[in-house]
C-alpha positions in Angstrom: 86.5 78.9 29.1 87.7 80.5 25.9 88.0 84.1 25.7 85.2 84.7 23.1 82.6 82.6 25.7 83.4 85.0 28.1 83.0 87.5 25.5 79.4 86.5 24.6 78.6 86.3 28.6 79.9 89.5 29.5 78.5 91.5 26.6 81.9 91.8 24.3 83.4 93.7 27.9 81.5 96.4 27.2 79.5 98.6 30.0 81.7 97.6 33.5 80.4 97.8 36.0 80.4 97.5 39.9 78.2 96.9 43.2 78.6 97.8 46.7 76.2 95.9 49.0 75.5 96.5 52.5 72.5 94.3 54.0 71.3 93.3 50.2 71.3 97.7 49.3 73.2 98.8 46.6 75.0 102.0 47.8 74.8 103.7 44.3 71.6 102.3 42.9 69.6 102.1 46.3 71.3 104.5 49.0 72.6 107.2 45.7 76.2 107.3 47.5 77.9 108.3 45.1 81.3 105.5 44.5 84.2 106.6 42.2 86.1 103.1 42.6 86.1 100.1 44.1 89.5 97.5 44.0 89.4 94.2 45.7 92.6 92.1 46.6 92.5 88.3 46.9 95.8 86.1 48.1 96.4 83.3 49.4 97.6 82.5 52.8 96.2 86.1 53.8 93.0 87.8 54.7 91.6 89.7 51.3 91.5 93.2 51.2 88.9 95.8 49.7 88.5 99.4 49.2 86.0 102.0 47.7 86.1 105.8 47.5 83.3 107.7 48.5 83.4 111.3 45.8 80.6 114.3 46.3 78.8 113.2 49.3 80.4 116.2 51.9 77.1 118.7 52.9 78.6 122.3 53.6 75.2 122.8 55.2 75.4 120.2 56.7 79.0 119.5 58.2 78.4 115.7 57.4 78.8 112.9 54.8 75.8 112.0 53.3 74.2 109.8 50.8 71.9 110.8 48.4 69.3 110.2 50.6 70.4 112.1 53.1 71.4 109.6 55.2 74.9 109.7 57.1 77.6 107.7 55.5 79.5 107.5 59.1 76.2 105.2 60.3 76.1 103.6 56.8 79.6 102.1 56.7 80.1 101.7 60.5 83.1 99.9 62.2 81.9 96.1 61.4 79.5 96.9 58.4 79.3 93.7 56.4 79.8 94.6 52.7 80.0 93.1 49.5 82.4 93.6 46.8 80.8 92.9 43.2 82.3 93.6 39.5 81.6 92.3 36.2 79.8 93.9 33.3 76.1 94.9 32.2 73.6 94.6 35.1 75.1 95.4 38.3 72.4 93.0 40.1 73.5 90.1 38.5 77.6 91.5 39.1 79.2 88.5 40.4 80.6 88.6 44.2 84.4 88.8 44.1 84.9 89.9 48.1 82.9 89.8 51.2 83.8 91.6 54.3 83.7 93.3 57.0 84.9 97.7 57.2 87.7 98.0 58.5 89.3 101.6 58.1 87.4 105.2 57.2 89.9 107.5 55.9 89.3 111.4 54.8 91.1 114.8 54.4 90.0 117.9 54.1 91.9 119.7 51.3 92.5 123.4 50.6 90.6 123.5 48.2 88.1 121.1 46.6 85.8 118.7 47.9 86.3 116.2 50.6 86.7 112.4 49.8 86.0 109.2 52.3 88.4 106.1 51.3 86.4 103.2 52.7 88.5 99.7 53.3 88.1 96.5 55.1 89.3 92.4 54.8 87.6 89.8 54.3 85.8 87.3 56.7 89.4 85.8 57.4 90.4 88.7 59.2 87.9 87.6 62.6 90.7 84.6 62.6 93.7 87.3 62.1 92.9 89.4 65.5 94.1 88.2 68.9 96.5 85.4 70.7 95.2 81.8 71.5 97.1 79.0 72.7 95.1 75.7 72.5 95.8 72.1 72.5 94.2 68.8 70.8 96.0 65.5 71.3 95.4 62.4 68.9 93.9 64.3 66.3 94.7 65.1 62.6 95.4 68.7 61.6 91.9 68.9 60.1 89.9 68.2 62.9 91.9 71.7 64.6 90.9 73.6 61.3 86.9 72.4 61.6 86.6 73.6 65.1 88.6 77.1 64.5 86.0 77.2 61.5 83.2 76.2 63.6 83.6 79.1 66.5 84.4 81.4 64.0 81.2 80.8 62.2 82.4 79.9 58.8 81.8 77.3 56.4 84.2 74.6 56.1 86.2 73.3 52.8 88.1 71.4 54.8 90.3 68.3 53.0 90.7 65.5 55.4 94.3 64.9 57.2 95.4 61.2 57.4 98.0 61.6 60.4 97.2 61.8 63.7 99.4 63.1 65.8 99.7 62.6 69.4 99.6 66.7 70.0 98.7 69.8 68.1 99.7 72.5 70.1 98.6 76.6 69.1 100.8 78.8 71.0 100.3 82.4 71.5 99.0 82.2 67.8 96.0 84.1 66.0 93.8 81.8 64.5 94.8 82.1 61.1 98.6 81.8 61.9 97.7 78.6 63.2 96.1 77.7 60.5 98.6 78.7 57.9 100.9 76.4 59.8 99.2 73.8 59.6 98.4 74.6 55.7 102.4 75.1 55.3 103.6 71.7 56.8 100.8 69.7 54.4 101.6 71.6 51.7 97.8 73.1 52.0 96.5 76.2 50.8 94.2 78.2 53.2 91.7 81.2 52.1 88.4 82.5 52.9 86.2 82.8 49.6 83.4 85.0 49.4 81.1 82.7 50.7 82.4 82.7 54.1 84.1 79.4 53.5 87.4 78.1 54.6 89.3 76.8 52.6 91.9 74.4 53.9 93.3 71.7 50.9 95.7 71.1 48.4 96.5 73.6 45.9 94.2 73.1 42.8 97.4 73.3 40.5 96.5 70.4 38.6 93.2 72.1 37.5 91.6 72.7 33.9 92.5 76.3 33.2 89.3 78.8 34.5 90.0 80.9 31.1 92.9 81.1 28.3 94.2 84.2 27.4 96.3 85.4 24.7 98.6 88.4 24.6 97.0 90.7 22.5 94.1 89.3 22.8 92.4 89.6 26.9 96.2 89.4 28.4 97.1 93.8 28.1 100.7 92.4 29.6 102.9 89.7 31.5 106.1 89.6 33.2 107.6 86.3 34.1 110.8 85.6 35.8 112.6 82.0 35.9 115.1 82.4 38.5 117.3 79.2 39.7 118.7 81.4 42.2 118.1 80.1 46.0 116.4 77.0 44.4 116.9 73.4 46.0 118.1 70.0 45.0 116.5 68.1 47.8 114.7 68.6 51.2 115.5 66.5 54.4 113.3 67.0 57.5 115.5 65.9 61.1 112.9 64.3 63.6 113.0 61.9 66.7 111.1 58.2 67.0 110.3 58.6 70.7 109.6 54.7 70.5 111.9 53.5 69.2 114.3 55.8 70.7 116.1 56.6 66.8 116.2 59.7 64.6 113.7 59.7 61.1 115.0 61.5 58.4 112.1 62.9 55.8 113.2 63.5 52.2 112.0 64.6 48.8 113.6 65.9 45.6 112.9 66.0 41.9 110.2 64.1 41.0 108.2 65.1 44.6 106.6 68.2 42.9 102.6 68.8 43.1 102.3 69.4 39.3 102.7 66.0 37.8 103.8 68.0 34.6 107.0 69.7 35.6 108.4 66.9 36.9 111.1 66.4 33.3 111.6 71.1 34.0 111.7 71.7 37.6 114.5 73.3 38.9 115.2 70.4 40.8 116.3 68.6 38.0 117.8 71.6 36.3 120.1 71.5 39.1 121.1 68.0 39.1 122.0 68.3 35.2 123.9 71.4 35.7 125.7 70.1 39.4 126.7 66.5 38.4 128.3 65.3 41.7 125.3 64.5 43.5 127.3 65.5 47.2 127.5 69.3 46.2 123.5 70.1 45.0 122.2 72.6 47.6 120.2 70.6 49.9 117.7 72.6 52.5 117.6 70.8 55.2 115.3 71.3 58.8 115.2 69.6 62.0 111.3 69.7 62.9 108.9 67.9 65.7 108.0 65.0 63.4 107.5 61.6 65.3 106.7 59.1 62.5 108.4 58.7 59.3 105.6 59.5 57.2 105.2 62.5 58.6 108.7 63.3 57.8 108.6 62.6 54.3 104.7 65.1 54.4 106.9 67.5 56.1 109.4 67.2 53.3 107.5 67.4 50.3 105.6 70.8 51.4 108.6 72.5 51.9 110.1 71.1 48.4 106.8 71.9 46.8 107.1 75.8 48.7 110.5 76.3 47.6 110.3 74.5 44.2 107.1 77.2 43.3 109.3 80.0 43.3 111.1 79.0 40.2 108.8 80.7 38.0 106.8 83.4 38.8 105.1 86.6 37.0 102.9 89.3 36.8 100.2 90.1 34.7 97.4 92.6 33.6 94.1 91.6 31.7 91.1 92.3 31.2 88.6 92.4 34.1 87.4 88.4 34.7 85.8 87.4 37.6 87.1 84.1 36.6 90.5 85.0 37.9 90.8 84.1 40.9 93.4 82.7 43.8 94.1 79.0 43.7 93.0 78.4 39.9 94.7 78.4 36.9 95.2 80.4 33.5 96.1 79.6 30.5 98.4 82.3 29.0 99.2 82.1 25.1 101.0 84.1 22.1 103.8 84.1 24.7 106.2 82.1 22.7 108.1 78.7 24.2 108.2 78.5 27.3 106.0 81.2 28.8 103.0 80.0 26.9 101.9 77.8 29.3 98.7 77.2 32.2 100.2 79.0 35.5 98.8 78.7 38.7 97.2 81.6 40.4 98.0 82.6 43.9 97.2 86.8 43.5 94.2 88.8 42.1 93.4 92.1 42.6 90.1 93.6 40.6 89.6 97.1 40.2 87.0 99.3 38.6 87.6 102.7 37.9 87.2 105.8 35.1 89.7 103.9 33.2 86.8 100.6 33.1 87.3 96.8 35.0 91.0 95.4 35.1 92.7 92.0 37.0 95.7 92.1 37.7 97.1 88.8 38.8 100.5 87.2 40.2 100.9 83.4 39.4 103.9 80.8 40.1 105.0 77.6 38.9 107.5 74.9 39.6 109.2 74.5 36.3 109.6 76.0 32.7 
């Protein structure tokens, strides 16, 4: 979507606003809670985090933090309270939900002068999956089946892509549920996160999707710092396993041309290494020994490891006007940056913040080619 279309939707980006909702009540407008700033940090493969600051709510008479309706804030925003963080422009009632989560931290200070402030923070609904350690086993099952079971256990919706490989045994060994799902995601070259609608996503990265928004430097894109770094890149990945039935070694491999982004195949780090180091025997290879028992599984693991390393080749940090559309697992087209940096990037982290300076979105990108 072009910035001009978003400008029409958001009233030329005037009147940035936010809402913090608890039990469908807007804390600022319904409960009269004076909130100074709000921030939401979303990242692939991790629990999203939110924070906001309550100012001018300390009552000297009552020795307590109170809302404008005299409600004790320590009760209104107690541990485990479900919160929706919304940011946008214009009418706060219609602003998009950026993150929904649970209050996990309450911080304050009583200074020598001035009024105490209350800092509230927490995590999205991936947080319960990060608590505790579990040990479970699935036999003759696919990775997606195990993830479905865990999502159901935590009462999460499921946007889970079916994996075709059935394993003799899948073992969760003293790991949190999120660590375990992340491990399964890594070996399938999948992404994992929980969205604002409490849905667990487990599937291929959307690195071939159309750009969610197009930004130009000086026109919505405030700053951009890209880095292309060939150091640490590899020409090939080899994964070694053992075929127990035929009693022989299995070797899975991935090399230039196996990048998930088809457009990158002529410009990727692996291709550049191949043209720089002419002797194939001297090109850097990542060798991994993993518990794989079929050729298909070994090749899949190799491609997953290869793509993960390849996406470290081109990285960047950007700041733009506040746009709810910029989220992890989307793509953003950045223009007016000249060749070769004007292109479409894959977003893996986005931080939305509304404060006295307005609404800004900072985001991080990564890609396999330049």
